[in-house]
C-alpha positions, -999 to +999 in steps of 0.1 A: +000-001+000+029+023+008+043+018-026+011+025-043+005+058-022+041+067-032+032+061-069-002+080-066+014+112-053+043+110-076+021+107-107-004+132-096+021+158-091+040+148-123+043+172-153+054+145-177+058+148-214+036+116-217+006+139-207+002+146-244-016+113-249-045+098-231-049+063-219-069+040-240-097+017-228-077-010-247-043-005-232-025-022-259-037+005-284-015+030-266+016+043-286+045+059-269+071+061-298+070+099-297+091+096-265+119+083-285+128+120-291+126+127-253+162+136-239+149+144-204+158+123-173+119+121-166+114+088-147+079+084-159+087+090-196+113+062-192+086+040-178+065+044-209+093+042-235+124+023-225+147+018-255+167-016-258+183-009-291+207+018-303+183+029-331+154+030-305+133+008-328+130-019-300+116-007-267+097-016-236+066+001-222+052-004-188+018+006-175-011-004-151-042+005-131-053+005-095-091+008-088-110+010-055-148+007-054-172+009-024-209-002-029-239-003-005-271-019-014-305-016+003-326-046-007-301-062-032-317-084-057-350-067-048-349-082-012-341-118-022-303-114-012-291-115+024-290-080+040-257-063+039-255-034+064-220-020+056-215-026+020-185-040+003-153-032-014-140-042-047-103-038-057-087-044-090-050-043-101-038-043-137-002-043-149+011-047-183+044-049-203+046-040-240+076-050-261+081-037-296+109-051-318+108-028-347+078-022-368+069-059-375+068-077-341+053-069-308+043-088-276+020-077-248+015-092-215-009-081-187-017-095-153-049-088-134-058-092-098-095-086-085-103-087-049-136-085-032-142-079+006-173-076+028-199-091+006-227-109+023-224-140+001-194-155-014-181-135-043-184-147-079-151-151-099-161-119-116-156-101-084-128-121-070-100-135-091-069-134-070-043-133-097-042-143-134-027-140-167-053-116-183-035-110-217-005-125-235-003-122-272+022-116-302+015-093-331+032-099-365+026-068-387+032-061-424+017-038-450-016-028-432-020-064-419-017-076-384-018-112-371-024-113-334-022-147-316-028-153-279-049-143-250-065-109-257-093-085-250-119-080-277-141-049-281-164-039-311-187-011-318-205+004-289-197-027-269-234-040-267-222-074-280-185-077-275-169-057-246-139-057-224-163-057-193-148-027-177-174-018-151-172-053-132-143-060-111-127-085-136-122-078-172-129-105-197-106-121-222-104-146-251-077-170-263-078-160-300-063-158-334-071-124-351-063-109-384-066-072-386-065-049-416-065-011-413-066+017-439-077+054-438-115+046-441-117+010-431-109-013-403-116-050-406-111-078-382-115-116-386-111-137-356-116-171-340-115-175-303-123-194-270-138-173-241-119-174-210-141-179-180-130-163-146-119-186-120-113-173-083-078-186-074-042-179-086-034-185-123-063-210-129-080-192-158-066-218-182-076-226-217-114-236-219-132-250-249-167-246-234-174-215-254-162-209-290-166-174-306-157-162-341-166-136-366-158-107-388-162-070-381-158-042-406-160-004-397-162+021-424-157+058-420-164+089-443-195+073-455-219+099-472-248+110-451-244+085-422-206+092-418-198+059-400-211+025-408-203-009-393-213-043-405-205-076-388-210-113-384-206-130-351-209-167-343-209-185-309-210-222-299-217-231-262-217-265-250-240-257-222-265-228-224-295-220-201-324-199-209-360-198-194-371-221-220-345-249-211-310-260-214-288-273-241-260-268-265-263-235-285-250-225-319-260-190-329-251-166-356-257-129-355-257-106-384-259-068-378-252-034-387-247-001-370-246+036-381-232+063-359-220+099-359-207+124-334-206+162-339-205+191-314-242+194-314-258+161-325-248+125-318-266+093-328-259+056-326-284+031-343-279-006-344-300-036-355-292-073-358-307-107-364-298-139-348-305-176-360-290-211-354-298-240-331-305-245-294-309-280-279-332-297-305-349-265-318-343-235-339-332-200-329-349-168-343-341-136-323-333-099-329-327-065-313-330-028-324-314+000-304-312+038-307-292+064-287-298+100-300-286+130-282-280+168-285-254+190-268-260+227-265-224+233-275-223+270-274-242+272-241-225+276-207-218+242-191-227+225-224-257+206-213-266+174-232-301+157-235-306+123-251-328+093-253-318+056-255-342+029-262-339-009-270-363-036-282-347-071-273-366-101-284-379-128-258-393-161-263-429-164-275-439-198-263-427-225-239-417-258-254-425-249-290-390-260-303-381-224-313-360-200-291-367-164-296-346-151-266-319-128-278-283-135-266-262-104-261-230-127-263-202-107-243-217-074-234-204-046-210-212-055-174-228-022-164-254-024-194-280-002-175-258+016-150-232+004-126-258-011-104-259-038-131-295-051-121-308-063-154-293-079-185-303-072-222-326-102-227-363-101-234-365-064-229-381-033-239-367-001-224-369+037-227-340+057-212-340+096-213-308+110-199-291+144-192-256+155-187-239+188-177-203+199-174-202+218-141-165+225-148-139+213-173-131+183-149-165+178-131-195+162-149-229+156-136-252+131-153-288+117-146-309+091-163-344+076-158-350+041-173-382+023-177-382-015-182-408-041-196-405-077-207-408-079-244-427-113-240-447-128-212-435-162-220-398-155-211-380-145-179-360-117-164-323-121-169-290-108-151-262-092-171-245-126-172-274-145-187-286-162-155-325-163-152-334-143-122-371-150-126-390-173-149-417-159-169-440-185-153-435-165-120-459-137-130-480-124-161-472-087-159-447-072-184-438-042-163-404-047-145-398-013-130-382+021-132-346+031-124-334+066-117-296+072-114-274+101-110-235+104-109-206+129-103-175+122-122-144+143-114-114+137-138-085+154-118-059+146-146-055+117-171-041+097-143-068+100-116-106+097-119-132+098-092-169+089-094-198+090-070-232+077-079-266+066-067-293+044-082-328+039-072-348+011-087-387+010-081-399-026-085-427-030-109-456-056-110-437-085-124-409-083-097-436-082-070-454-112-085-422-132-089-404-123-056-400-099-026-403-071-051-389-045-028-372-012-041-334-012-044-311+018-034-275+015-044-247+041-036-213+036-051-179+054-050-149+048-074-114+059-075-091+048-105-054+055-109-038+047-142-003+049-154 
């Protein structure tokens, strides 16, 4: 802890040349080659760029993250979970080494440690994973093509389907082979992978063939009218999958498209996809449509932004009919509808107005109000990880509830970030039919240090 505190105060007070670049969500996307020209004796710059060859074409870069979170829930799981009077603490440590040998070879290694303390029930591996190899891959690069082999994070589009799972304590990874092509107006990835399920102990997240995941994702820019256009195919095979309609092997194919644009005044993100394949002995037919449209009053003091998100996510139409209509969100971001992460994107219809204002250049306040309904009565309510919280047989109402949230985010500098938030969920008729149906109140605090 003393070493972390010393690093914290040293970095916060540091006026480093490396401040010219920001940290990326995918840390392997960071590029510190501009520091090859740095002749200062700055310790932090040497940490980010340590030459190991005379021409400085080969170099090492080190980085990491420390994150502390405190959460307190009243009536967790709508009153079904054991009471927790004093809340719990989640801690995450990430550290990586990035080695480049010229322009054609690179290797990236990252360790992750996720710790949970004070939870009323035994923490899941997503909350507690003592120490493991999170990423370890090599890149071979030539003429716009990059072949990446090894354990790696995947992230595509708005992260509705494939995400790093940043909000939960333990980020997710894949053992994968990926071929990437990049040009001025096109990025194209083709990959085949095995999902790495989190396990709670030390270096036990080994290779697992229980879930295979493959696909192709193309992102086009500078398209007339729409500006940005994504098109993709994603396939998944799970040896054991569970939905409200039953259990069995699942092979599912997803074909979708996304159009999006960001200007100082208007922002939009529209996406739709269809899924087909086989589950157990039946067929799959599922879909989703989503929209996120916002307007920023860019020339107004505090630059307020108002927006509306809405999603329609298919659920199963009939039990036992040999046809599964439940949408599978694959590997979505953990905090899909806020950091409280109460509901997953299955069998759902939601309307989500939100508001944001920049109180200062570093302090942002946001608030949102979400209304949830089940899309189909003959399907259940699901958690973010796909677990069935309540079967559709437990109640007839479609109304799930309403969620009101607010957050203050303070970015002290690029290294240090603070967040304070509160979420209130008012249980609707279905939750009251299926379980205790109590209202949830969640308060959370986050402090993140990156270097």
